[in-house]
C-alpha positions as CSV (number, residue, x, y, z in Angstrom):
1,M,-12.1,8.9,-1.2
2,K,-11.6,11.2,-3.9
3,T,-12.9,14.5,-3.7
4,L,-14.8,16.3,-6.6
5,A,-11.4,18.3,-7.6
6,A,-9.4,15.0,-7.5
7,W,-12.4,13.7,-9.9
8,A,-12.5,16.6,-12.2
9,L,-8.3,16.8,-12.3
10,A,-8.5,12.7,-13.3
11,L,-11.4,13.2,-16.1
12,L,-9.6,16.7,-17.3
13,F,-6.3,14.6,-17.7
14,T,-7.3,11.2,-18.8
15,A,-10.0,11.9,-21.0
16,P,-7.7,12.8,-24.3
17,A,-5.5,9.6,-23.8
18,A,-9.1,7.4,-23.9
19,H,-8.7,6.8,-27.5
20,A,-5.3,5.6,-27.2
21,L,-6.1,2.5,-25.5
22,D,-7.0,0.9,-28.7
23,R,-3.5,0.4,-28.6
24,P,-2.0,-0.9,-25.7
25,G,0.9,-1.5,-27.0
26,L,1.8,2.2,-26.8
27,H,1.4,2.2,-23.4
28,L,3.3,-0.9,-22.4
29,A,6.3,0.6,-24.6
30,R,6.2,3.8,-22.4
31,G,5.8,1.9,-19.8
32,Q,9.0,-0.4,-20.4
33,R,10.6,3.2,-20.9
34,L,9.4,4.6,-17.3
35,L,10.9,1.6,-16.1
36,I,14.3,2.2,-17.5
37,D,14.3,5.5,-16.5
38,G,13.5,4.5,-12.6
39,D,10.1,5.7,-12.8
40,L,8.5,2.6,-11.3
41,D,5.4,4.7,-10.3
42,G,4.9,5.7,-13.8
43,A,5.4,2.3,-15.3
44,E,3.0,0.7,-12.9
45,A,0.5,3.4,-14.1
46,E,0.9,2.5,-17.9
47,A,0.4,-1.1,-16.9
48,R,-2.5,-0.6,-15.1
49,R,-4.2,1.5,-17.5
50,V,-3.7,-1.2,-19.9
51,L,-5.1,-3.8,-17.4
52,A,-8.6,-1.6,-16.8
53,A,-9.4,-1.8,-20.4
54,W,-8.1,-5.6,-20.9
55,P,-8.1,-7.6,-17.4
56,D,-6.2,-10.5,-19.4
57,A,-3.5,-8.5,-20.9
58,A,-0.3,-10.5,-20.2
59,R,2.2,-8.4,-21.2
60,A,1.0,-6.0,-18.7
61,R,1.2,-8.4,-16.0
62,L,4.7,-9.0,-17.1
63,L,5.5,-5.3,-16.7
64,L,4.2,-5.2,-13.5
65,A,6.1,-8.1,-12.4
66,Q,9.3,-6.0,-13.2
67,V,7.7,-3.0,-11.4
68,A,7.5,-5.4,-8.2
69,R,11.1,-6.9,-9.0
70,A,12.6,-3.3,-9.0
71,R,10.7,-2.3,-6.0
72,G,12.6,-5.6,-4.1
73,D,8.8,-7.2,-3.8
74,E,9.6,-10.7,-5.5
75,A,6.9,-12.6,-4.2
76,T,4.5,-10.3,-6.2
77,A,6.7,-10.6,-9.0
78,Q,6.8,-14.4,-9.1
79,R,3.0,-14.4,-8.5
80,L,2.4,-12.3,-11.5
81,I,4.8,-14.4,-13.7
82,A,3.4,-17.7,-12.7
83,A,0.3,-16.1,-13.1
84,V,1.1,-15.7,-17.1
85,E,2.9,-18.9,-17.5
86,A,-0.5,-21.0,-16.3
87,T,-2.9,-18.8,-18.6
88,G,-0.7,-16.6,-21.3
89,A,-0.1,-17.3,-25.1
90,R,2.7,-18.8,-26.0
91,L,5.0,-15.9,-26.5
92,A,4.0,-14.6,-23.2
93,R,4.5,-17.9,-21.5
94,L,8.0,-17.8,-23.1
95,E,8.4,-14.3,-21.6
96,A,7.4,-15.1,-18.2
97,Q,9.8,-18.0,-18.3
98,R,12.7,-15.2,-19.3
99,L,11.5,-13.5,-16.3
100,R,11.4,-16.5,-14.1
101,A,14.7,-16.3,-12.5
102,P,15.2,-13.4,-9.6
103,A,17.8,-10.7,-10.5
104,S,21.3,-11.8,-10.0
105,A,22.5,-9.2,-7.5
106,P,20.2,-8.9,-4.4
107,L,22.9,-6.4,-2.8
108,R,21.8,-2.6,-3.3
109,L,24.4,0.1,-2.3
110,H,23.2,3.4,-1.8
111,L,25.9,7.0,-1.2
112,A,24.9,10.1,-1.1
113,L,27.1,13.6,-0.8
114,G,26.1,17.1,-0.2
115,G,27.0,20.7,0.7
116,Q,24.4,23.1,2.4
117,L,24.3,26.4,3.7
118,D,22.1,26.9,6.8
119,T,21.3,30.5,8.1
120,R,20.2,29.7,11.2
121,A,21.8,26.2,11.5
122,V,20.4,23.4,13.9
123,S,21.8,19.9,14.0
124,T,18.8,18.6,11.6
125,P,19.8,19.5,8.2
126,V,16.5,18.6,6.6
127,V,13.6,21.5,6.8
128,A,10.8,19.6,6.9
129,I,12.0,18.0,10.2
130,S,10.6,21.3,12.5
131,P,13.1,21.9,15.3
132,P,11.9,23.1,18.4
133,A,13.4,26.7,17.5
134,L,15.7,27.9,14.8
135,G,19.8,28.6,15.7
136,D,21.5,31.9,15.7
137,V,24.2,31.5,13.5
138,P,24.9,30.6,9.6
139,A,27.1,27.5,9.2
140,W,28.5,25.5,6.2
141,R,27.0,21.9,6.3
142,A,28.4,19.0,4.7
143,L,26.6,15.5,5.0
144,V,27.5,11.7,3.6
145,A,25.1,9.2,3.9
146,G,25.4,5.2,2.7
147,D,23.3,2.4,3.3
148,V,23.6,-1.3,2.1
149,G,20.4,-3.7,1.0
150,L,20.1,-7.4,1.1
151,D,17.0,-9.7,0.7
152,V,16.8,-12.2,3.2
153,G,13.8,-14.1,2.0
154,P,10.5,-12.2,1.6
155,V,12.6,-9.4,3.9
156,E,15.0,-6.9,2.5
157,A,17.2,-5.9,5.3
158,R,19.3,-2.9,5.2
159,I,21.8,-1.1,7.2
160,G,23.0,2.6,6.8
161,V,24.8,5.4,8.3
162,E,24.4,9.2,7.9
163,R,27.0,11.7,8.9
164,T,27.1,15.8,9.1
165,L,30.1,18.2,10.0
166,H,29.5,21.7,10.4
167,F,31.9,24.7,9.7
168,E,31.9,28.6,10.5
169,A,29.7,30.7,7.8
170,G,30.7,34.3,9.2
171,E,30.3,34.3,12.8
172,E,32.2,32.4,15.2
173,A,30.3,29.6,17.0
174,D,31.3,26.1,18.3
175,M,30.3,24.3,15.0
176,A,31.1,21.0,16.5
177,T,28.1,20.9,18.8
178,L,25.9,20.7,15.9
179,D,27.4,17.9,14.3
180,R,25.5,14.1,14.1
181,T,26.2,10.9,13.4
182,A,23.2,8.5,12.9
183,L,23.1,4.9,12.8
184,W,20.1,2.5,11.5
185,V,19.2,-1.0,10.7
186,E,16.1,-1.9,9.3
187,G,13.9,-4.9,8.0
188,R,11.2,-4.2,5.5
189,T,8.8,-6.6,4.0
190,Q,5.5,-5.8,1.9
191,T,2.8,-7.9,0.5
192,T,-0.5,-7.3,-1.5
193,A,-4.1,-7.9,-0.4
194,G,-5.9,-7.6,-4.0
195,P,-5.2,-4.2,-5.3
196,T,-3.9,-3.2,-1.9
197,R,-0.4,-3.1,-1.1
198,L,0.7,-3.4,2.8
199,G,4.2,-3.1,4.3
200,L,5.9,-3.5,7.2
201,S,9.1,-2.1,8.6
202,L,11.3,-2.5,11.8
203,L,13.9,-0.3,12.6
204,G,16.9,0.4,15.0
205,R,18.3,3.8,15.5
206,A,21.1,5.4,17.4
207,A,22.6,9.2,17.0
208,L,25.7,10.5,18.4
209,A,26.1,14.1,19.1
210,G,29.0,16.6,18.4
211,R,32.5,15.8,17.2
212,P,33.9,13.0,17.3
213,G,30.4,12.1,19.4
214,D,28.5,11.0,22.5
215,L,25.8,8.9,22.5
216,A,22.5,11.4,22.4
217,Y,19.9,8.8,21.9
218,G,18.8,5.0,20.6
219,G,16.0,3.1,20.4
220,P,13.6,1.2,18.4
221,G,10.7,1.5,15.9
222,A,8.2,0.6,13.5
223,T,6.4,1.7,10.5
224,A,3.3,0.3,8.9
225,W,2.1,1.5,5.4
226,L,-0.6,0.5,2.8
227,Q,-1.3,1.9,-0.9
228,I,-4.1,1.2,-3.2
229,P,-2.6,1.7,-6.7
230,G,-4.8,2.9,-9.3
231,P,-4.3,4.1,-12.9
232,V,-3.8,7.4,-12.0
233,T,-4.6,8.2,-8.1
234,T,-2.9,6.4,-5.6
235,P,-3.9,6.7,-2.1
236,W,-1.8,5.9,1.1
237,L,-1.9,5.7,4.6
238,R,1.6,5.4,6.9
239,V,1.8,5.1,10.7
240,S,5.5,5.2,12.2
241,A,6.4,4.8,16.3
242,L,9.8,5.3,17.9
243,G,10.9,4.5,21.2
244,L,13.9,6.6,22.3
245,A,16.1,6.4,25.4
246,L,18.3,9.5,25.8
247,A,21.5,9.9,27.3
248,D,21.0,12.6,29.2
249,A,17.2,12.8,30.0
250,D,14.2,10.3,30.6
251,P,13.1,7.8,27.8
252,L,11.0,9.3,25.0
253,A,8.4,8.3,22.7
254,W,7.6,9.5,19.1
255,A,4.5,8.7,16.7
256,E,3.3,10.1,13.5
257,A,0.6,9.4,11.3
258,E,0.2,10.4,7.7
259,V,-2.2,10.0,5.1
260,G,-1.8,11.4,1.3
261,A,-2.2,10.8,-2.1
262,E,-0.1,10.6,-5.5
263,V,-2.1,11.8,-8.3
264,R,-0.1,10.8,-11.7
265,L,-0.9,13.3,-14.7
266,G,1.5,12.2,-17.4
267,R,5.0,13.1,-16.0
268,V,3.6,15.4,-13.6
269,R,3.1,14.0,-9.9
270,L,0.8,15.8,-7.4
271,G,0.9,14.7,-3.6
272,P,-0.9,16.3,-1.1
273,T,-0.3,15.0,2.6
274,L,-1.6,15.4,6.0
275,Q,0.0,14.6,9.2
276,A,-0.3,14.4,12.9
277,S,2.5,13.7,15.2
278,W,3.3,13.5,19.1
279,L,6.1,13.3,21.4
280,G,5.6,12.3,24.8
281,P,5.4,12.0,27.4
282,D,5.9,15.6,28.2
283,G,6.8,16.6,24.7
284,W,4.4,18.2,21.9
285,R,1.8,17.3,19.5
286,E,1.4,18.5,16.0
287,A,-0.6,18.7,13.0
288,G,0.0,19.6,9.3
289,A,-0.7,19.5,5.7
290,A,1.9,19.7,2.8
291,G,1.8,19.1,-1.0
292,R,4.3,18.4,-3.7
293,L,4.0,19.0,-7.3
294,A,7.1,17.3,-9.3
295,V,8.0,16.1,-12.8
296,T,9.3,12.6,-12.1
297,A,11.0,11.7,-15.6
298,G,13.3,13.6,-18.2
299,P,16.7,15.1,-18.3
300,V,15.5,17.8,-15.9
301,Q,13.2,16.9,-12.7
302,P,11.7,19.9,-10.8
303,A,9.6,19.9,-7.7
304,L,8.3,22.1,-5.4
305,T,6.8,21.4,-1.8
306,G,5.3,23.6,0.5
307,G,2.9,23.3,3.8
308,A,2.6,24.5,7.2
309,A,2.3,22.6,10.8
310,I,1.0,23.8,13.9
311,R,2.5,22.5,17.3
312,D,1.2,22.9,21.1
313,D,4.3,25.2,21.9
314,D,2.7,28.6,21.7
315,R,5.2,29.4,18.5
316,G,2.5,29.9,16.2
317,L,2.1,28.2,12.4
318,R,5.5,26.7,11.2
319,P,5.3,27.3,7.2
320,H,7.9,25.7,5.0
321,A,9.1,25.7,1.2
322,T,11.2,23.2,-0.7
323,A,12.5,23.9,-4.5
324,A,14.5,21.4,-6.0
325,L,16.0,20.5,-9.3
326,R,17.3,16.7,-9.9
327,V,19.0,16.0,-12.8
328,P,19.7,11.9,-13.3
329,L,23.5,11.0,-14.5
330,G,23.2,8.1,-16.2
331,A,21.0,4.8,-14.8
332,H,23.1,4.9,-11.2
333,A,23.7,8.8,-10.6
334,A,22.1,11.9,-9.9
335,T,22.5,15.5,-8.8
336,R,20.0,17.4,-6.9
337,L,19.8,20.9,-6.5
338,E,17.8,22.5,-3.6
339,G,17.0,25.7,-1.6
340,A,14.5,25.6,1.2
341,W,13.0,27.8,3.5
342,Q,11.4,27.9,7.1
343,S,9.7,29.8,9.8
344,V,9.5,29.2,13.2
345,A,8.2,31.9,15.8
346,D,8.7,34.8,13.3
347,R,12.6,33.6,12.6
348,H,13.2,32.7,9.1
349,R,15.7,30.1,8.1
350,L,17.1,29.5,4.6
351,L,19.0,26.5,3.3
352,G,20.5,25.8,0.2
353,G,22.6,23.1,-1.5
354,L,23.9,20.6,-3.6
355,H,23.9,16.7,-3.4
356,L,25.1,13.8,-5.4
357,E,23.8,10.3,-5.2
358,F,25.0,7.0,-6.5
359,W,23.3,3.4,-6.3
360,R,24.0,-0.1,-7.6
């Protein structure tokens, strides 16, 4: 349910655009531009803004079909196309027929490369994934990750690998013990129920510790999520669970629930999130809140994230913050400059680096 503040923000930023809805072509042209730029949420918002004023707008439905196809949801794309073919005007039906055939290359590739300086190096490079305690020495970290996706009917199958390598940065230490290799495979599907988008993911994951690597853990997991897309605000809920068979200890179970929303104010995105997680049977419980402010279109795309969590381990509040600057490099590549800060038990960790991403 929207808070009074969210309603006020929505009114403040959407009221000036109300008069533009007598020219839906401007919104649809903007939506097509956002689709080309890879801003799928922005393109969807423009289409739904038109449909809110003209529920029978065929071109808006075709834009939604293109967005669904770009997300890998071919079933939704075909349903929207069929509706336009059945009820649309002649030109709209011709456009729907042109879109009828699915994309010719269902295989998707993604590669990420990066380098970081971690002032209190731990095996997990991401600040938002809070370790039990921070490390004692700084380290340079190299990262490489890749995955391949393939549509198998209504299911998107993916397989991937992530690898980190650590090197000394001023203090002598056994950096090899921090290295990690993660392998994962996932099957994902999604559908719609009225305005709600529902999804389910089944995941298998394993990790090797050290260099060259000994088995650290492995196990299956699942994630379920829902979104309720709107012209301005998209609330969402995600629930995840993972079972871990450890190489040198008893098995563990991990579960997490997150609820949040994305608020679209032109090119700006706001993202408040609440989170609760548990590691058992004798691990920890944690609750936290975070917020994100990002610009998702344009030649330079800055983002700020900040939040804090509390865990029942007597280490106090765990605040964290991240600043990133993403620069698209054409249609299939981007670079991201990132800096982050984290505090655990009055010990502070700084992390900064540069990442390159390529996809196809």
